[in-house]
KOLKOL-352435 format. One line per 5 residues: for each residue x, y, z of C-alpha. Coordinates in Angstrom, 2 decimals, decimal comma, always signed. Each point is the difference from the previous one (the first is absolute). Example, Ala and Ser with C-alpha at 12.3 -4.5 7.8 and 13.67 -1.06 7.14 Angstrom:
BEGIN
+12,30:-4,50:+7,80 ~ +1,37:+3,44:-0,66
END
This chain:
BEGIN
+0,05:-0,03:-0,06 ~ +1,34:+3,42:-1,02 ~ +0,78:+2,74:+2,50 ~ -2,49:+2,24:-1,79 ~ -2,81:-2,52:+0,50
+0,94:-0,18:+3,72 ~ -0,27:+3,73:+0,30 ~ -3,57:-0,02:-1,44 ~ -1,00:-2,99:+2,08 ~ +1,35:+1,86:+3,12
-2,07:+3,01:-0,86 ~ -3,08:-2,20:-0,39 ~ +0,73:-1,77:+3,25 ~ +0,45:+3,17:+2,02 ~ -3,24:+1,31:-1,60
-1,76:-3,12:+1,15 ~ +1,20:+0,30:+3,54 ~ -0,86:+3,76:+0,22 ~ -3,46:-0,60:-1,41 ~ -0,66:-2,93:+2,34
+1,04:+1,95:+3,04 ~ -1,72:+3,30:-0,91 ~ -3,37:-1,59:-0,52 ~ -0,25:-1,13:+3,64 ~ -0,47:+3,53:+1,24
-2,12:+0,79:-3,07 ~ -2,41:-2,82:+0,99 ~ -0,03:+1,29:+3,70 ~ -0,83:+3,63:-0,84 ~ -2,24:-0,53:-3,05
-3,19:+0,37:+1,93 ~ +1,06:+3,18:+1,71 ~ +0,84:+1,39:-3,41 ~ -3,30:-0,98:-1,40 ~ +1,49:-2,54:-2,48
-2,30:-3,04:+0,44 ~ -1,79:-1,78:-2,73 ~ -3,27:-0,95:+1,57 ~ -2,15:-2,87:-1,21 ~ -2,84:+0,88:-2,34
-0,48:+1,27:-3,58 ~ +2,03:-1,99:-2,42 ~ +2,42:-1,19:+2,67 ~ -0,01:-3,71:+0,80 ~ +1,84:+0,01:+3,27
-1,82:-0,28:+3,29 ~ +2,09:+1,97:+2,43 ~ +1,39:+3,65:-0,10 ~ +3,54:-0,21:-1,43 ~ +2,67:+2,66:-0,05
+0,80:+1,69:-3,37 ~ +2,92:+1,91:-1,14 ~ +2,06:-3,29:-0,16 ~ +2,89:+1,49:-2,10 ~ +0,49:+3,48:+1,72
+3,62:-0,75:+0,70 ~ +0,70:-2,62:-2,80 ~ +2,49:+1,59:-2,20 ~ +0,71:+3,36:+1,58 ~ +2,69:-0,92:+2,40
+1,35:-2,89:-2,22 ~ +0,26:+2,15:-3,06 ~ +1,79:+2,77:+2,12 ~ +2,46:-2,78:+1,13 ~ +0,43:-1,07:-3,53
+1,10:+3,35:-1,30 ~ +2,24:+0,68:+2,96 ~ +1,57:-3,32:-0,17 ~ +0,71:+0,42:-3,71 ~ +1,89:+3,19:+0,30
+0,98:+0,74:+3,58 ~ +3,79:-0,03:+0,44 ~ -0,26:-0,99:+3,67 ~ -2,05:-3,07:-0,90 ~ +2,63:-0,89:-2,67
+2,81:+0,41:+2,37 ~ -1,74:-2,25:+2,55 ~ -0,29:-2,63:-2,64 ~ +3,72:+0,34:-0,76 ~ +0,83:-0,28:+3,71
-2,01:-3,27:+0,02 ~ +2,12:-1,17:-2,98 ~ -2,97:-1,14:-1,89 ~ +1,87:+0,48:-3,27 ~ -2,61:-1,19:-2,45
-2,87:+2,08:+1,51 ~ +2,39:+3,02:+0,31 ~ +1,00:-0,24:-3,70 ~ -3,63:-0,29:-1,12 ~ -1,07:+2,93:+2,11
+2,78:+2,25:-1,23 ~ -0,61:-1,05:-3,58 ~ -3,65:+0,91:+0,10 ~ +0,07:+2,71:+2,69 ~ +0,52:+2,98:-2,43
-2,77:-1,01:-2,42 ~ -2,45:-0,78:+2,77 ~ +0,73:+3,15:+1,95 ~ -0,33:+2,20:-3,04 ~ -3,67:-1,06:-0,19
-0,57:+0,54:+3,77 ~ -1,77:+3,19:-0,64 ~ -2,46:-1,68:-2,29 ~ -0,65:-2,61:+2,74 ~ -0,70:+2,69:+2,43
-2,55:+1,67:-2,18 ~ -1,64:-3,37:-0,73 ~ -0,19:-0,64:+3,69 ~ -1,51:+3,41:+0,58 ~ -2,58:-0,58:-2,82
-0,74:-3,44:+1,49 ~ -0,50:+1,46:+3,37 ~ -2,55:+2,39:-1,38 ~ -1,94:-3,01:-1,29 ~ +0,51:-1,83:+3,21
-1,51:+2,87:+1,96 ~ -2,89:+0,26:-2,64 ~ -0,74:-3,76:+0,58 ~ +0,14:+0,28:+3,72 ~ -2,42:+2,89:+0,06
-2,31:-1,90:-2,33 ~ +0,27:-3,01:+2,37 ~ -0,87:+2,31:+2,89 ~ -2,58:+2,53:-1,31 ~ -0,86:-1,19:-3,53
+0,77:+2,09:-3,16 ~ -1,90:+0,44:-3,23 ~ +1,20:-1,80:-3,15 ~ +0,71:+3,43:-1,55 ~ +2,45:+0,88:+2,80
+1,69:-3,33:+0,04 ~ +0,53:-0,25:-3,87 ~ +0,87:+3,70:-0,18 ~ +2,86:-0,25:+2,57 ~ +1,12:-3,29:-1,69
+0,13:+1,51:-3,38 ~ +1,60:+3,16:+1,29 ~ +2,83:-1,89:+1,76 ~ +0,50:-2,19:-3,06 ~ +0,19:+2,94:-2,29
+2,44:+1,75:+2,31 ~ +2,25:-3,07:+0,04 ~ -0,11:-0,51:-3,80 ~ +0,47:+3,68:-0,92 ~ +2,09:+1,11:+2,88
+2,38:-2,86:+0,40 ~ -0,09:-1,33:-3,72 ~ -0,90:-3,40:+1,04 ~ -2,08:-1,37:-2,84 ~ -0,57:-2,77:-2,50
+2,46:-0,22:-2,81 ~ -0,66:-3,27:-1,77 ~ +2,18:+0,86:-3,03 ~ -1,88:+3,17:-0,84 ~ -0,39:+3,48:+1,26
-3,41:+1,39:-0,85 ~ -0,07:+2,96:+2,27 ~ -3,41:+0,48:+1,57 ~ -1,00:-3,57:-0,86 ~ +2,69:-1,76:+1,88
-0,49:+2,42:+2,94 ~ -3,63:-0,65:+0,03 ~ +0,38:-3,71:-0,03 ~ +2,53:+0,19:+2,82 ~ -2,46:+1,95:+2,15
-2,69:-2,38:-0,82 ~ +2,30:-2,96:+0,80 ~ +0,83:+1,39:+3,48 ~ -3,70:+0,73:+0,90 ~ -1,17:-3,41:-1,36
+2,68:-1,99:+1,99 ~ -0,84:+1,88:+3,23 ~ -3,62:-0,75:-0,39 ~ +0,51:-3,58:-1,03 ~ +1,72:-0,89:+3,38
-2,55:+2,00:+1,85 ~ -2,80:-2,01:-1,67 ~ +1,90:-3,27:+0,96 ~ +0,01:+0,74:+3,65 ~ -3,14:-2,06:+0,66
+1,34:-3,15:+1,80 ~ +2,60:-0,76:+2,53 ~ +3,54:-0,05:-1,56 ~ -1,36:+0,50:-3,49 ~ +1,18:+3,44:-1,13
+3,15:-0,12:+2,10 ~ +0,95:-3,43:-1,21 ~ -0,54:+0,93:-3,67 ~ +1,86:+3,28:+0,34 ~ +2,88:-1,92:+1,76
+0,30:-2,54:-2,88 ~ -0,17:+2,67:-2,78 ~ +2,61:+2,23:+1,73 ~ +2,26:-3,02:+0,53 ~ -0,37:-1,17:-3,51
+0,83:+3,46:-1,43 ~ +2,95:+0,39:+2,29 ~ +1,40:-3,26:-1,50 ~ -0,62:+1,54:-3,50 ~ +2,01:+3,21:+1,01
+2,88:-2,04:+1,34 ~ +0,27:-2,10:-3,16 ~ -0,78:+2,72:-2,46 ~ +3,15:+2,28:-0,20 ~ -0,36:+3,73:-0,73
+1,07:+0,38:-3,67 ~ +2,07:+3,13:+0,82 ~ +2,02:-1,39:+3,10 ~ -0,34:-3,84:-0,69 ~ -0,68:-0,27:+3,80
-3,08:-1,37:+1,61 ~ -2,76:+2,46:+0,60 ~ +0,83:+0,12:+3,79 ~ -2,10:+3,08:+0,93 ~ -3,21:-1,42:-1,45
+0,68:-3,52:+1,13 ~ +0,68:+1,15:+3,58 ~ -3,07:+2,20:+0,07 ~ -2,12:-2,93:-1,22 ~ +1,76:-2,42:+2,53
-0,79:+2,44:+2,91 ~ -3,66:-0,02:-1,03 ~ +0,04:-3,75:-0,26 ~ +1,78:-0,40:+3,36 ~ -2,19:+2,47:+1,83
-3,08:-1,79:-1,38 ~ +1,18:-3,29:+1,49 ~ +0,21:+1,62:+3,38 ~ -3,47:+1,44:-0,55 ~ -1,21:-3,54:-0,95
+1,06:-1,26:+3,42 ~ -2,82:+2,14:+1,43 ~ -2,36:-0,35:-2,92 ~ +0,00:-3,76:-0,37 ~ -3,36:-1,62:+0,84
-1,54:+0,89:+2,31 ~ +1,35:+3,48:-0,76 ~ +0,98:+2,12:+2,99 ~ +0,29:+3,12:-2,30 ~ -1,15:+0,95:-3,53
+2,03:+1,83:-2,63 ~ -2,78:+2,62:-0,39 ~ -0,03:+2,73:-2,64 ~ +3,16:+1,70:+1,44 ~ +2,10:-3,18:-0,35
-1,39:-1,07:-3,43 ~ +0,46:+3,51:-1,52 ~ +3,52:+0,25:+1,32 ~ +1,03:-3,48:-1,12 ~ -1,80:+0,25:-3,41
+1,80:+3,35:-0,59 ~ +3,44:-1,28:+0,74 ~ -0,39:-3,09:-2,26 ~ -1,43:+2,02:-2,78 ~ +2,68:+2,69:-0,07
+2,75:-2,54:+0,50 ~ -1,13:-1,83:-3,19 ~ +0,13:+3,43:-1,85 ~ +3,43:+0,69:+1,30 ~ +1,29:-3,30:-1,17
+1,77:-0,99:-3,33 ~ -1,28:-3,35:-1,27 ~ +2,36:-0,46:-3,03 ~ +3,48:-0,33:+1,27 ~ +1,54:-0,72:-3,35
-0,18:-2,43:-2,87 ~ -0,57:-3,62:+0,42 ~ +2,89:-2,46:-0,56 ~ -1,02:-0,37:-3,55 ~ +0,35:+3,89:-0,49
-3,78:+0,58:-0,26 ~ -1,75:+2,59:+2,09 ~ -2,76:-0,92:+2,56 ~ -2,60:+2,67:-0,32 ~ -2,57:-2,38:+1,57
+1,75:+0,45:+3,37 ~ -1,92:+3,22:+0,51 ~ -3,02:-2,21:+0,52 ~ +1,40:-1,46:+3,18 ~ -1,93:+2,44:+2,28
-3,28:-1,01:-1,69 ~ +0,81:-3,77:+0,62 ~ +0,79:+0,78:+3,68 ~ -3,10:+2,07:+0,54 ~ -2,32:-2,38:-2,02
-2,05:-1,16:+2,96 ~ -0,55:+3,51:+1,65 ~ -0,94:+1,44:-3,46 ~ -2,23:-3,02:-0,76 ~ -1,83:+0,38:+3,24
-0,42:+3,73:-0,34 ~ -1,32:-0,12:-3,58 ~ -2,42:-2,96:+0,61 ~ -1,35:+1,66:+3,12 ~ -0,63:+3,33:-1,87
-1,50:-1,96:-2,87 ~ -2,41:-1,99:+2,35 ~ -1,08:+3,27:+1,69 ~ -0,56:+1,81:-3,29 ~ -1,92:-2,99:-1,44
-2,27:-0,11:+3,16 ~ -0,52:+3,78:-0,15 ~ +1,60:+0,61:+3,35 ~ +2,61:+2,71:+1,12 ~ +3,50:-0,74:-1,22
+1,38:+1,30:+3,34 ~ -2,25:-1,76:+2,55 ~ +1,68:-2,96:+1,69 ~ -1,76:-3,41:-0,41 ~ +0,72:-3,75:-0,17
+0,69:-0,21:-3,64 ~ +3,86:-0,34:+0,28 ~ +1,81:-3,11:-1,30 ~ +0,55:-1,20:+3,44 ~ -3,69:+0,10:+0,82
-0,80:-1,64:-3,31 ~ +2,28:-2,94:+0,83 ~ -1,69:-0,37:+3,28 ~ -3,37:-0,20:-1,74 ~ +1,64:-2,79:-2,13
+0,27:-2,09:+3,28 ~ +3,61:+0,97:+1,16 ~ +0,61:+1,09:+3,68 ~ +1,21:+3,49:+0,47 ~ +3,49:-1,32:+0,76
+0,08:-2,16:-3,03 ~ -1,29:+2,91:-2,16 ~ +2,85:+2,26:+1,27 ~ +2,54:-2,85:-0,56 ~ -1,23:-0,59:-3,54
+0,32:+3,71:-0,79 ~ +3,52:+0,06:+1,51 ~ +1,01:-2,99:-2,23 ~ -1,44:+1,58:-3,10 ~ +1,82:+3,32:+0,81
+3,33:-2,00:+0,57 ~ -0,44:-1,60:-3,41 ~ -0,40:+3,41:-1,62 ~ +2,97:+1,34:+2,05 ~ +2,28:-2,87:-1,16
-1,24:+0,66:-3,50 ~ +1,02:+3,66:+0,25 ~ +3,43:-1,07:+1,05 ~ +0,32:-2,41:-2,94 ~ -1,31:+2,60:-2,49
+3,08:+2,21:+0,44 ~ +2,39:-2,85:-0,86 ~ -1,54:-1,71:-3,05 ~ -0,27:+0,62:-3,76 ~ -3,19:+0,93:-1,84
-1,26:-3,44:-0,67 ~ +0,62:-1,15:+3,62 ~ -1,62:+3,29:+1,24 ~ -3,15:-0,85:-1,93 ~ -0,09:-3,35:+1,92
+0,53:+1,86:+3,30 ~ -2,86:+2,43:-0,68 ~ -2,12:-3,04:-1,06 ~ +0,53:-1,48:+3,52 ~ -1,30:+3,19:+1,61
-2,99:+0,07:-2,46 ~ -0,77:-3,64:+0,73 ~ +0,09:+0,63:+3,79 ~ -2,50:+2,87:-0,35 ~ -2,14:-1,92:-2,44
-0,20:-2,90:+2,23 ~ -1,32:+2,18:+2,74 ~ -2,52:+1,58:-2,26 ~ -1,23:-3,54:-1,01 ~ -0,44:-1,02:+3,55
-1,82:+3,22:+0,75 ~ -2,41:-0,55:-2,90 ~ -0,95:-3,31:+1,65 ~ -0,86:+1,98:+3,13 ~ -2,10:+2,33:-2,19
-1,96:-2,86:-1,59 ~ -0,58:-1,55:+3,51 ~ -1,44:+3,27:+1,24 ~ -2,38:+0,24:-2,92 ~ -1,23:-3,54:+0,20
END
């Protein structure tokens, strides 16, 4: 295992520990802060449960990451410990990572605004217009202010910027909509972040020919922090992610994918791999499938697109006869398959890429076929 991978895993591990410890006081003081999800409405739990599960997920861990990457004192301590390989890896990547520290701080600030928005919505409730307005505003600020946007082999000005803003908002809300069963949204987000971190470590930047350490570490921090969160969110959940957590996690994952470069150079046979830009769509296949099918069901039935209900993929699997735990595990496995497909997609030629994309398509088609069985049962 290379020293670079060890550094990224260390960041993920520290994030997990911090997350797991921070959530103990969050659970304790949630009621006093008015952050309780009470039974009723479209909620399926039976006891009041704390919200705000990811209040401290990535803030401290990401801060540690940027300090660790560029802080000379930290580097000297590593040298004193004579951890030669880690020292070499840290000094090799420190300058590049530290040069982007400003962007990371701005991203954390933008994510914190969304975190506060979600916490306020959890506590008081906000209109759809306010929630979407702030989300689009933050997304536009990141895209236009920091220049973090979709490239995908073309620069179409307003079009790529608009698609980038739409991507951020869509990913944020897809994770928010998935937060409907214990360990579901957090588990899916951890799998996706972990898979994309692997993509970043194995897809070098075409300019530097080094692994994309900053994006990989940011995704690893998110994945590690989510593992710490899942310790509290496993059935029966002691705390829920809530809007604050899902907004924050969705934002970081969405922006990380826009910061990344998915084509690190030509394949061994000299051919380019433009299909690699589809890796984020592969990784995000399950959340996007859930969001689009839920919106379609609500629109077809003439209901509000923004009113929570039990039409999500997890609920539909339960209606097929699966237990809630089995439904969550099934969705996790499908997500893992799509995540592994995303990793493969960045390392294969065009013909093989078609096969990889076919695997993702077959997985989603299989789910759709099973769901059509549920639909026929309900009509009969």
